[in-house]
N, C-alpha and C positions, 0 to 999 in steps of 0.2 A: 504493499499499499504506499502511495506516495502523496503527500500533502504539500500544496504550494499555497502561499499567501499571494493572491492577485492584487487585491487592494485592502484597505482598512476594513472594507465591509464584504469581502468576498474571498472564499477558500475554494480551491479546486482539489478534489480527492480522486486519484486514479488507482483503480483496482484492476489487476490482471486476472486472467482466468485462474491461475495458480493461487491468487489471494482468495478468490470466491470458493475455491475448493478447500483451502485451509480453514476458512470460516464456516465451512459446511453450509454454504448458501445455495439453494436450489432456485434459479431464476424463474422457473415457472410458478413459484409459490409466491413471489413478491407482487401480490395483487393489492389494489387500493383497499385500505382498512383491514388487511390481514394481520395476524400476530407476527408472521414472519418478516413483513416489511417494517412493522413497528420495531421489532428487535434489531433488525439490520440498521435502521436509521439510528436507533439510540447507540448502537456500537460506534457508528460513524461519528456522532456528536460527541461521544465520551473521548474518542481518539483524538478528534480535533481539540477538544478542551485540554486535554492532558499534554499535547505536544506543541500547542501554540498558545498565543495569548488572546486568541479570538474566543469569545464566549457565546456559545450557541444558546444559552439559556437567558439571553438578555435581548429584548426587542423581538420583532417579527421576523422569522427566518423562512426563506423559500428555498426549497431543495429542487434542482433539476438534475435528472439522470439521463444521460445519453451514451449510445455505443461509441467506443473509440477504437483506434487500431489495436490497442493493447487490452481492451476488456470493457470496462465501464468508467466513464467520466462523470463525476458528480460535483455539481457546483452548489455551494452553500452560500447563499447571499442574505445579508441583513438589510432589512428595509430601513431607510433613513427617516426616522419618526421618534417621537418621544418614547424613550425606552420603558418597556414594561418587564421587570425582572420576575423570573419564575425559578424556583429551586429545582435541583435534580429530582427530588422526590415527586414534585408536580408533574414534571416531564414524564416519569415512569407511569404515571396514572393516567395519561393521555390515552383516551379509549379509540379515537378515530384520527386517522392520518390520511390526508387527501394531497397526494403529491401533484405538483404542477406538471402537466403532460404537454409536450410540444406537439402541435398538430403537424402531421405530415400531409403533403399534397395529395399523394395517392395512398389512402389507407388500405392496408391489407386485411383480409379476414382470414382466420385459420380454423380449420376443421380437423378434429382428430377421430381417427378410426381405432377400434380395439381389435379388429380382425381383418384378414385379408379379403374375405368374401365381401364384406360390406364396402370395402374400398374399391374393389373391382366393379361392383354393381353400380355404385355411385359414379365412378369415373366414366363408365360406358354411356352414361345419360347426360352428361354435362355439355354445355355449349362449346363448340370448337373455339370460339372467340375467348371464352373465359379461360380455357386450358392454355391457349397460346400465351397468355400473360401470366400463367400460374406456375407453381412448383410443388413437387412431391418429394416428401421425406420419410425415412424410415428410422425408427429406433427399436431394435428388438422386434417385438410382435406389434408395435404401434405404428400407425402411419399419420402423417400430417400433410395437409395440403393447403397452400396459400392461393387464394384468388383475390383480385381486386374488389373492394366493397363499393360496387358502383351499381347505379340503377339498371344499366343494361345487362347486368349479370344476375339480376334478381332470380330468374329462373333457375339457374345453377346453384344459388345459395339456398333456394327453397328444396332443391333435390338433396343438396348435401345435408340439410337439416334432418332429412328422414333417415339417413344412414350414419351420420356422425354428430359428434358433440362440438359445438362452436366454443372456442376458448378465447379468453382475453389474450390480445397480441400487442404488447408494448415494443418499443424499439429495442429494449434490452432483451426480451424474449424471442424476438425475431432474430436478433444477432445470435443468441444462444443456440437456437435451432439450426441455423445456417452453418455454424461452426462445429456443432457437436452431434447432429443427426446426419444420416447418410442421405445425399441427394440422389434420388432415383431417376428423375427426368423433369425437364422444365421446357416451356415454350412449345416449339414444334415437335420436339421428341416426346412431350407429354401428350400432344394431340395423337401423334402415331400410336403411342402406347394404348390410348384410350380406344382408338379405332381397332387396334388388333384384339383388345378384350371384347368389344362389341361383336366382332366377327366370330370369335370362339363361342359366345354366348348363343349365337344363331344356329350353331351346329348341334 
């Protein structure tokens, strides 16, 4: 973990994949209001407090997490306003954490399959246009497909909802899947794969 003081009111924390493994952090569990996210953020805040003169318990703090070439880059910014001090004990009792999420121009939707048969059935029915901008991944017996969350692909998303479970996909989770799951096919290759499955199902 690397901590950099950017300004008087901003700290940058960089965590590599190895850092996340050492902290036993599962990226997929870091969802808004989850216990895992709260524990993770508290660890970051405590480390900042111990290793710098930046006090994360004073004033309003905004936390932004984005993928980086090394792993995860976290910006902790203190809003410039009249300070309101809270104690460490009060921070630990916070029950709701709402991280600021940066909107992406083309938001992706992620659907998870727990078996091969459902994945094949869904894939053979999806719009070729949706598959052409999609990606399919595998980890063990689980499969995950990314497609663009756009109105023109609503039919495909409805089909996927029947065969798979839609999951929250943050920028960090997308990076984790792309780095740690096996890419099976994307774009034109994914279209060809779906067409091949459709042909087999006709026989």
